[in-house]
C-alpha positions in Angstrom: 43.3 13.0 50.8 42.0 13.5 47.2 44.1 10.5 46.0 42.5 8.4 48.8 39.0 9.4 47.7 39.8 8.7 44.1 41.2 5.3 45.1 38.1 4.5 47.1 35.8 5.6 44.2 37.8 3.5 41.8 37.6 0.4 44.0 33.9 0.9 44.4 33.4 1.1 40.7 35.4 -2.1 40.3 33.2 -3.8 42.7 30.1 -2.7 40.7 31.5 -4.0 37.5 28.9 -6.4 36.0 31.3 -7.4 33.2 34.4 -8.9 34.9 37.4 -9.4 32.6 39.0 -12.8 32.3 42.8 -12.9 31.9 43.9 -14.0 28.4 46.0 -16.8 29.9 42.7 -18.5 31.1 41.0 -18.2 27.8 41.1 -21.1 25.4 40.4 -20.6 21.7 39.4 -23.3 19.2 38.8 -23.6 15.5 35.1 -24.5 16.1 34.6 -21.5 18.3 36.2 -19.3 15.6 33.9 -20.8 13.0 30.8 -20.2 15.1 31.9 -16.7 15.9 32.3 -15.9 12.2 28.8 -17.3 11.5 27.4 -15.2 14.4 29.0 -12.0 13.2 27.8 -12.5 9.6 24.3 -13.2 10.8 24.3 -10.1 13.0 25.5 -7.9 10.1 22.9 -9.3 7.8 20.0 -8.9 10.3 21.2 -5.4 11.2 21.0 -4.3 7.6 17.6 -5.8 7.3 16.4 -4.1 10.5 17.7 -0.7 9.3 15.7 -1.1 6.1 12.6 -1.9 8.2 13.4 1.2 10.3 13.6 3.4 7.2 10.2 2.1 5.8 6.9 3.6 6.8 3.3 2.3 6.8 -0.2 3.7 6.7 -2.4 3.6 9.7 -6.2 3.8 9.2 -8.6 5.2 11.9 -12.3 5.5 11.6 -14.7 7.9 13.2 -18.1 9.5 12.6 -18.1 12.4 10.2 -19.8 15.3 12.0 -19.3 17.9 9.3 -22.7 18.3 7.6 -22.6 22.0 6.6 -19.6 22.2 4.3 -19.8 21.8 0.6 -18.5 18.9 -1.4 -16.3 19.5 -4.4 -16.7 17.3 -7.5 -13.8 17.4 -10.0 -14.8 16.3 -13.4 -13.1 15.6 -16.7 -15.3 13.5 -19.1 -15.4 13.4 -22.9 -18.7 12.4 -24.5 -18.8 11.4 -28.2 -21.5 14.0 -29.0 -21.3 17.6 -30.0 -21.4 20.1 -27.1 -24.7 21.7 -28.2 -26.4 18.4 -27.9 -25.5 17.5 -24.3 -26.0 19.0 -20.9 -24.6 18.2 -17.4 -25.9 19.1 -14.0 -26.3 17.8 -10.4 -29.6 17.2 -8.6 -29.3 16.1 -4.9 -31.8 14.7 -2.4 -32.6 18.2 -1.1 -34.0 19.0 -4.6 -31.2 21.5 -5.1 -30.0 21.8 -8.7 -26.4 22.7 -9.5 -26.1 23.7 -13.2 -23.0 23.0 -15.2 -22.6 26.7 -15.8 -21.4 27.1 -12.2 -18.0 25.6 -12.9 -17.9 23.2 -15.9 -16.4 24.0 -19.3 -17.7 22.5 -22.6 -14.8 22.1 -25.0 -15.2 20.6 -28.5 -12.5 18.0 -29.1 -12.0 14.9 -31.2 -13.0 11.7 -29.4 -10.0 9.8 -30.8 -6.9 10.0 -28.6 -3.4 10.7 -29.8 -0.8 8.0 -29.5 0.7 9.7 -26.4 -2.7 10.0 -24.8 -3.5 6.4 -25.5 -0.3 5.3 -23.8 -1.3 7.2 -20.6 -4.8 5.7 -20.8 -3.4 2.2 -21.1 -1.1 2.8 -18.1 -4.1 4.0 -16.0 -6.2 1.0 -16.9 -3.3 -1.3 -16.0 -2.9 0.4 -12.6 -6.6 0.1 -12.0 -6.6 -3.6 -12.7 -3.6 -4.1 -10.3 -5.3 -2.0 -7.6 -8.3 -4.3 -7.7 -6.0 -7.3 -7.1 -3.5 -5.7 -4.7 -5.2 -3.3 -2.3 -1.9 -2.6 -0.5 -0.8 -0.6 -3.6 -3.1 2.2 -2.4 -0.7 2.9 0.4 2.1 3.4 -2.1 -0.1 5.9 -4.0 -0.9 7.8 -0.8 2.9 8.0 0.0 3.8 9.2 -3.4 1.1 11.9 -3.6 2.4 15.3 -4.9 5.6 13.4 -5.9 4.5 11.2 -8.8 3.5 12.5 -12.2 0.1 14.0 -12.8 -2.6 11.6 -14.1 -4.1 14.2 -16.4 -4.0 13.5 -20.1 -1.1 15.3 -21.9 -2.2 18.2 -24.2 -3.3 17.2 -27.7 -1.0 18.0 -30.6 -2.5 20.3 -33.3 -4.1 18.2 -36.0 -6.2 20.2 -38.5 -7.3 17.1 -40.4 -9.3 15.7 -37.4 -12.5 17.7 -36.7 -14.0 17.9 -33.2 -16.8 15.3 -33.0 -17.0 15.1 -29.2 -17.4 17.3 -26.1 -15.0 17.5 -23.2 -16.8 18.5 -20.0 -14.3 19.4 -17.4 -14.0 21.6 -14.3 -15.5 21.4 -10.8 -18.8 21.8 -9.0 -19.7 22.5 -5.3 -22.7 20.5 -4.1 -24.4 19.9 -0.7 -22.9 17.1 1.4 -25.9 14.8 0.7 -26.6 12.1 -1.8 -27.1 13.3 -5.3 -27.0 12.5 -9.0 -24.6 14.0 -11.5 -25.7 13.2 -15.0 -24.9 14.0 -18.6 -27.8 13.6 -21.0 -29.3 15.0 -24.2 -30.2 18.7 -24.2 -29.4 21.6 -21.9 -30.9 21.5 -18.5 -33.6 24.0 -17.5 -35.1 24.6 -14.0 -38.5 23.2 -13.2 -40.8 23.7 -10.2 -40.8 19.9 -9.6 -37.1 19.3 -10.4 -35.5 20.0 -13.7 -35.8 19.0 -17.4 -33.6 18.8 -20.5 -34.4 20.2 -23.9 -34.0 17.0 -25.8 -36.8 17.4 -28.3 -34.6 19.2 -30.9 -32.0 16.4 -31.0 -32.7 13.4 -33.3 -32.2 9.9 -31.9 -29.7 9.0 -34.6 -27.2 11.5 -33.2 -27.4 9.9 -29.7 -24.0 8.5 -28.8 -23.0 8.3 -25.2 -19.7 6.6 -25.7 -17.5 8.3 -23.2 -14.2 8.4 -21.5 -13.6 9.4 -17.9 -10.2 11.0 -17.7 -10.7 12.1 -14.1 -13.4 12.0 -11.4 -12.7 12.8 -7.8 -14.4 14.3 -4.7 -12.9 16.8 -2.4 -9.5 18.5 -2.7 -7.7 17.8 -5.9 -4.4 16.0 -5.1 -2.0 15.3 -7.9 -0.7 11.8 -8.1 -3.8 10.2 -6.5 -5.4 7.7 -8.9 -9.2 7.4 -8.5 -11.3 4.3 -9.3 -12.8 5.7 -12.5 -9.7 7.4 -14.0 -9.0 6.0 -17.4 -12.4 4.4 -17.9 -13.7 4.2 -21.4 -17.1 2.9 -22.5 -18.3 2.5 -26.1 -22.1 2.5 -26.7 -23.5 -0.3 -28.7 -26.9 1.5 -29.3 -28.1 5.0 -29.7 -30.5 4.8 -26.7 -28.1 3.5 -24.0 -27.8 4.3 -20.3 -24.6 4.1 -18.3 -25.0 4.2 -14.5 -22.3 4.5 -11.9 -23.3 4.0 -8.2 -20.7 5.7 -6.1 -20.1 5.6 -2.3 -18.0 8.5 -1.1 -15.9 8.2 2.1 -14.5 11.5 3.6 -10.7 11.0 4.1 -8.1 12.9 6.0 -4.6 12.2 4.6 -1.6 12.9 6.7 1.8 11.8 5.3 5.3 13.2 5.5 4.7 14.9 2.2 1.2 16.3 2.5 -1.7 16.9 4.8 -5.0 17.2 3.0 -8.7 16.5 3.3 -10.0 14.5 0.4 -12.5 11.7 -0.4 -12.1 8.1 -1.5 -14.9 6.3 -3.2 -16.0 2.9 -4.5 -18.1 2.4 -7.6 -20.4 -0.2 -9.1 -21.1 0.1 -12.9 -24.2 -0.9 -14.9 -25.2 -0.3 -18.5 -28.4 -1.1 -20.4 -30.2 -0.2 -23.6 -33.4 1.8 -23.3 -36.2 0.0 -25.0 -39.7 0.9 -23.7 -41.3 -1.9 -25.7 -39.2 -4.5 -23.9 -39.8 -2.9 -20.5 -36.4 -1.3 -20.2 -37.4 2.3 -19.2 -35.3 5.3 -18.5 -33.4 8.1 -20.2 -30.3 7.7 -22.3 -27.2 9.3 -20.8 -24.5 9.0 -18.2 -25.7 8.9 -14.6 -23.4 9.0 -11.6 -25.4 8.5 -8.4 -23.3 9.2 -5.3 -23.9 8.7 -1.6 -21.9 10.2 1.3 -20.7 7.7 4.0 -21.3 8.7 7.6 -17.8 7.4 8.5 -14.6 9.4 8.1 -11.2 7.7 7.6 -8.0 9.2 8.8 -5.0 7.9 7.0 -1.7 8.6 8.8 1.8 7.7 7.7 3.8 6.3 10.6 7.4 5.5 11.3 9.2 3.2 13.7 10.5 5.2 16.7 14.3 5.3 17.1 14.1 3.8 20.6 12.2 0.8 19.3 14.8 0.4 16.6 17.6 0.3 19.2 15.7 -2.2 21.4 15.1 -4.5 18.4 18.8 -4.2 17.4 20.0 -5.0 20.9 17.6 -8.0 21.0 19.1 -9.3 17.7 22.7 -8.9 18.8 22.2 -10.4 22.3 19.9 -13.1 21.0 22.4 -14.3 18.4 25.3 -14.3 20.8 23.4 -16.3 23.4 21.9 -18.7 20.9 25.2 -19.4 19.1 26.9 -19.8 22.5 24.4 -22.4 23.6 24.5 -24.3 20.3 28.3 -24.3 20.4 28.4 -25.6 23.9 25.9 -28.3 23.2 27.8 -29.3 20.1 31.0 -29.6 22.0 29.2 -31.7 24.7 27.9 -34.1 22.1 31.2 -34.3 20.3 33.0 -35.1 23.6 30.6 -37.9 24.4 31.0 -39.5 21.0 34.8 -39.2 21.1 34.9 -40.8 24.6 32.9 -43.8 23.4 35.4 -44.3 20.6 38.3 -44.1 23.0 36.7 -46.7 25.4 36.1 -49.0 22.4 39.8 -48.9 21.4 40.8 -50.8 24.6 40.4 -54.4 23.6 40.5 -57.3 26.1 43.8 -59.4 26.4 44.3 -63.0 27.6 46.7 -63.5 30.5 47.9 -67.2 31.3 47.5 -68.3 34.9 49.7 -70.9 36.7 46.9 -73.5 36.9 46.5 -73.5 33.1 43.5 -71.2 32.8 43.4 -67.8 31.1 42.0 -64.5 32.3 40.3 -62.1 29.8 40.3 -59.1 32.2 42.4 -56.1 31.5 45.7 -56.2 33.3 46.1 -53.9 36.2 48.2 -51.0 35.3 50.8 -50.5 38.1 53.9 -48.5 38.5 56.0 -51.5 37.6 54.1 -52.1 34.3 54.8 -48.6 33.2 58.6 -49.0 33.3 
């Protein structure tokens, strides 16, 4: 009874076979078919490798939404070297809410030589080269996002001890927490003092001849500090051509959530526009000498997510490649054989030339002779 059920089940499965097998005695092989098969298998192997490389790759997806966080503080990470002594300069932040954040809240003033060491100059040239390429190839930013926490730090290497070079500049580095509104971070002559209508700087004790706002921005970022991320102003160096010179940076900050397979962090991207001019009140160019970074917070927030091709999609694309190549090569091979048979048949028909047959009345017939059984013997 069990054998009978197995036999019925086996017969049922044979009837459901959608891939019937053809006996080998009915299959005819040819050299052209073998050549086409070899080309098809080679193409399938090549496209399979390329598809696997696409499957391994990832891409960045950008989504935009309104930033609803207005209460949190914004962190500003600063590392700027000014070509003036530390006792002559002061840095602070003043926002639109008339809130002053003094540099004593998180910045360090360190006397250093303004001239870089050869190793530091090499890193600065590398940063400037990357910045120029980022302005031309915006897709490189995705590579930087993917390599965050994995690439080398963008901070300058420590300076080697050199007693012959005296410190003639001031390195201002550290971080400040400010309100999440537009503000102005500036470095100018004299230390900042609070004032009922804002704030002021004690610049009267500093002579104009000592003004030199040549500066180098080794790092400037907003939000969480992420190693490996290169910001638009990293590696910037400006040399003042006059004692009374103003450098302005207009910055638009965009809150950014970064989610990759390596990290998940909340940071900020920003774009910047630069301007510099010489202060000359007689010529109508008014202002205060110094370095001014005016930033504004965007109302939109960007979510950057690293995505990967699903495995099921990879299988579907792979099946489409294999099936499509087999079907296409089969159609092309069949069409080629059809064309070849038509051409060969025409050559065969042209090989039969007309013959002259004498008739009893003296005429000749140009028709082909009738092939009969007697003619074949």
